[in-house]
N, C-alpha and C positions, 0 to 999 in steps of 0.2 A: 438466460442465465449468464454467468461469468464465463462458462466454457466456450461460448461462441466468440468471446473477445480475447481469449488466451492465444497468444501466438507462440508461446514456449512454456513448457513445464519441465522443471529440473528436479528429478527425484534421485539423482545420482548420489547424494549425500543424505544419509538417514536423519541427521539432525539439522539439516539446512535446506529445507524445501523452499524452492523459489519459483516464481512464474513471471512471465512477461504478459502484460495486458495492454490492449490497444496499441501495441508496437512501441509505446513510449513510457510505460509505467512498469517498474520492476518491483515485485512484491516478495518480501522475505517472511516466511512463516515459521522458521525454526523447525521443530519436530512436528510429528502428526498428532501429538497430544492435544485434546480439545479442538480438533480441526473444525468442527461445525461452528463452534463459538468464535474461532478466529475468522472464519469466513463471514460470519455476521458482522463482526467489527470491520472487516475489509469492505463489505458492501456499504456500510454507513459512511466510511471515509470516502469511497468513490462517489456516493450520492452528494456529498457536500464539497467536492472539489472538481476542478476542470480535468477531464480525462484525456484532453487533447494535447497537454503539455508534458514534457519529460519530468518524471517524478519518481520518487522512491517511497515505498510504503513498507513499514516494518510492523508486523503483527506477531511478535514472538511469544506473547502470552494472550490469553483469551479475554483479559479485562480491558486492554487498551491497545491502540495502535498509533503509529506516528507517520505522518505524511510530510515529505520534504520535497520541495521543488529542486530540480537539478539545474545547473547553470545552462542557460539557453545559448545556442549558437547564433541566434538572431541578434545582429548588432543593434537593432532598433530598441531592444529591451534594455532595461536597467540591469547591468551585469552585477551590481552590488545588492540587488534585491534578494532577500532570502525569506522564504515563507515556509513555516512548518505548523502543523496543527495536530491535535490529538483527538482521538475518539475514545471516550471513556465510557464503558458500559455500566460502571457502578454509579448509580444515581442516588447516593445517600446524601440527603440535604440536612442532616442533623448537625 
């Protein structure tokens, strides 16, 4: 599970829970409301992105999350590249 990849969990602020995963990904969950649903969104985001690069994931509501790459310190990468993706758990195709 995710617990074996968590290097830091910050519960010091009641409405701003955060964790560090794989030593390079910071996750912001907001409050503990809908925690299980937020974790499901987080897992979907992690499954569809590279967990070895520095990134930030925001899952402050249970219906979607946002993944953003952080600037790399590697000079061989394109420093102007910006990547963000969303995971939306609402699949209403109407």
